[in-house]
N, C-alpha and C positions, 0 to 999 in steps of 0.2 A: 329503726330511722320511719320517722311517718310521712308517705308518701304526700305530695299536695295533687288535690282532685281536681280533675277535669270541671274545664266553665262547661255551663251549658251553654247548647246553640243556640244561637237566638232566632225566635221562633215568630212567625207571620201568620194572618189568617188572613181570609179576601180576596188572595192574590191573585191578578190576571196577568197576562203577559204585559202588556203594559210596563204592568206595576214592576213584574219580575224581570224584564230584559234592563228596562231605568232603575230599578233600587236595588237589587236583589244581585246579579248577575254583575252589576255594576261597581259592585263593592269586593267582589274578590272576597269572600269568607260566606261557609256552611250558612244555610238557614234550613227551617223546618219549616211543613209549609202545613200545619194542624187543618185538619179534617180536607183537604183541597180533595179528595178521592169519594167522598164518601157517600156522595149520589150511586158510585159504581153499582149494578148488581151484584158481581163476584165480593164487593166488599159486606154487603148487605146482607149475602148469603152467611159470609164468613161470619158475620157477629149475631149471629141465628145457631149456629155450632160447624165443627169440623163435616161431621157429615154431610150437612149442607152446601159448603161450600165446595168439598169435593164432588159433592152431586150434579153441584153447579159446573166446573171443569170440567167434568162429563160427558156434559152434554153437545162437550166441541171438539171430545177425542175422536183418538183412530186408533188403529189397531199399530202403523208403525214403531217401530223403535228408536230411541233414542238415545243420546250419549248420556252416562249417570255415572257416576263417583259413589264406592261406599269404602266404610274403613271398619276394621274391628271395635268392640264394646270394648279393649280399653285403651282407646284413642281420644275416647272421653268426648265424642264429639266434634273435634279440631282437628282441620286437613293442614296437616303440618309432613313436615321432613321426620326421618327415622332417626335414631340416635347417628351421630356425624352427620348428618347433612346429603348421605349421600342417596340416596334414594326418598321418593314418598309415601307417607304411611297411609296412604289408599287405593284401591284400584282401581280403573276404569272399566268401563263397558257397555251394555247395550240394553235400554227395556222400553216394552211399550208404556205407554203413559199409565193407563188405568191399573195393571196391576202394582203397581207402584205406589198408585196412591191407595190402593187398598191395602198393602203392607203398612205406609204410615199410620193409616187408623188403628191397626191391630196391634200396631206396636206402643199405642200411648201409654200403655198399662206395662211393658218394661222398662227394670229398675236400669237398664245396660242394655240400650238398643245399637244396633249398626247403628252406624252415622250415613243417614243417605239423604242423595241429592240430584237434582236435575240445575243444570248450573246454566244462565245464559242464553239458554235457546228458543233464538225468533219466535215469535207467538204466531203468524202469522202460518208457518210450521208445525206448532204442537198444538195450538186450539184454530184451527180455521173459523172464522166468525168471531170472538171474543174481543178485538180490540173494536169491531163495529158497536159494542154494548158497554163499551169500557174503556175511555179514550182521554187522554188529557191535552189540552189544548193551551197549555205552557211552551211548547215545543212544536217545530213545522212536522205536518202530516207526513213529510215523507222520512223521518225518523222512525226505523221498526222495533216498536219495543220489543223486551228480552223477556222470558221469564227465568224464573228462580224456584224451585221446591225442596222442600225437605221438610228432616226434625230437629231437633236440639243440636245445631250445627255451630262453628265457630269458625270463622275463617281467618287467619292471620293479617296481621296489617300489613296493607299494601297501596301500590297508588293504579290510577288507570289513566292512558293516555287521551282521556276524551272528560268534555262536563259532562255530568249526569244528573238527572234528576230521576229517583228510585220510591215507588211507593208502597207500602203495605197493606198487602192483599188478607193475608189471612195471618192469625199469631200477631206477636211482638217481635224489635226488636231492636238493640240496640247498635246504638252508631259512637266509636269512638276515634276520633280526626286530630290528626298533625299537619302542622302544613308545612309547604316542601321541603322549607330551607331550616325544619330537624331533622334531616336527611342523617349527620354526621350523626346525631344522640339515637337511632334509630334500629342500628346495627345490622345495616342489610345484609342480606343472604345471599344465597351465589346466584349466577345470573343465569348461567346454563339450562339449569333444572332448577324448575319451581312449579308451585300448584296451581297456578292457574296462568301463568303468560308473560307477567311482569315480577322484581322483585317483591320478596315479602320479608319484612323486619323479622330477624329472630329472639326475639322479645313476646314474652306470652305476656301482654299486657293486662292480665286478670290474673297474674301470680309473676313478676316483673322477679328475675336474679341479678341482683343490682351489684351483687359482687363479680358474676361476672359480663353484666352487661350498666355499668357505673350510670352511665354518663343518659342514661334512661331517664332519670331521676327529671335533669333537664329537661325534655322532651314532654315528660307532663304537664311541666308550667307554663306549655303555649296550648296544651294538648283542649278538644271540647267534644261533648259528647251529650247524645238523647236517646231515649226512648220513645219507640212509635208503636201505636197501635193501630189497628185499620181503617186503614182512608188515610194516615194521616202521611205526609211525603219528606224527602228531604233533598237540598240541591248540594252536589258536593261540584268546588270548582276543578278545572285543572289541574292533576298532578299531588293532589291532598291526599297524603297517608290517611288508609282508615280500618280500623279495625270492625267487625261486623260478629255481632251474635244471633243467634235465633235464639228464642228465648221458650218458644213452644214446640209439642210435638208433632207440630201439622202445623208447616209456615207457607206462604206462598207472598211472592213479591214479583213487582215488575219494573224494570225500570232504560227509561231511557238515556243512551249514548248521543254523544254528536260533538263535531272539532271542527273549530272554527273557522282554521288553519285553511287556507290555499291549498286545493289536491294537487296532483302531480308535483308537487315539489320536490321528492323527496323524503327518506321517514328518516327523523333526527334518534331514532334508535339508532339507525344503522351507520348514523354519523358518530354515535357514540361508541360504537361496537369497534370504527375504522382510528377512532381516535385512540382506544387502550391499546390496538395490535399500534399505531404511528409510534405511540408518546409515552404510554405508559414506564416503558421502562431505560428513557433515556434520561439521562444525569440530569441533575435536578436546575442547572441554571439552563438547559434547554428547556428543560418542561415550565420555567418561569418567562423566559422568554415567547413561547408558545400562547402560554394563557394571555399575557400582555397583548398578543396578534390577534388569538381569538376573540379578547372583549372587545376589544378596537373594530376589528373587522365583520363578524359574526353576531356578536350580542349587540354592540353600537348601545354603549353604555355611554357612552361619552359624546353624542352625536352621530351626525353621519361622517364616513372613514373618505365615502370621495366625491364631497361637495366642493372641494377647489378643484378636481379635474372637468377640461370642459364635458360635455354632456356626453359628447360622441367615441372622448378617452375612457369613459368611465366602467366599460367595459361590465363584470359579476357586480359592482361595486356601486353600477348604477339600476334604474328600473329593469327588476325581474321580468321579460313577457316569457308567453307559450315559445316564440322562439329562440328565444334564453337560457331557456331550463334543456330543449334540446339537444344547443349546444352545450350545454353542463355536462348534462348527462353522457355524451359522447367523451368531454375529454375524462371525464371520470372511468369510465368503462375502458377506456385508451391508457390509460393511468395502469389499473389494475392488471391488465393486460398485459402488461411490461414488468410488473411485478412477479409474474412466474407461479 
């Protein structure tokens, strides 16, 4: 069977903050921002050599250990599950940055190296002073950038509960993205045990098993892909699924996560888990009745569910201010406490 090829992600150049907000974010689609960070000193060092970018990073490093993950050579760089999805196929530990970087350089000539990664560490903690020289003006300065460093590894298709701008500093990265509505065709893995927090797709996009996961062929019809070089950036909208392949033995990546949702209003993921607990085992007719209720009251796909009520009588169907949020949290605590 010939699989459909993912479409190329739309590319932009010369993007400033105003254009990013007005044109790219508003479109709700992934975007490649070619050359966005070509002026970063770290990118210029990476374009010279692996040794140069490692030396540049070491200018800011310190001996404190940071979380790192490592996988045996036999996983082929793919951080995932062991057979049966009962455990992860890598281990977590701690490492100072400099020995980790030295190992990346040493392993470049190894045909089957250990898979190594430092993932999502806030840059001010890992490399103090780095962001003063390497910054992105497409996001608010209050957003803390995070650093990802590793060798040729493969990250399973997953989603983030944030919007994301990611910048390739060293190496090359290939991104394959799927829109949120492709969830049924991506064969989501366990919720309780995940490689990095959110569930991943069980399908290997590089070698999909269509006998086991036949609907993935439909997901590929809606996929988008791109390969990024040092200085290039990608915008990933909220909840878009993405697989990430690091293609070089030395890779460095900076990303910026943010969420435009109102803070303090509760975690939708908690609501999802509560929904699983309360409704997944209901009879089919009851689940359908609750689906209609959620669609009308929570997702508001047909308008304002409280517009016919006097403002004073709308309660949680009306405007949600800080006082109302406090009342709702108290009511939820009371309901859960009475369940025992």
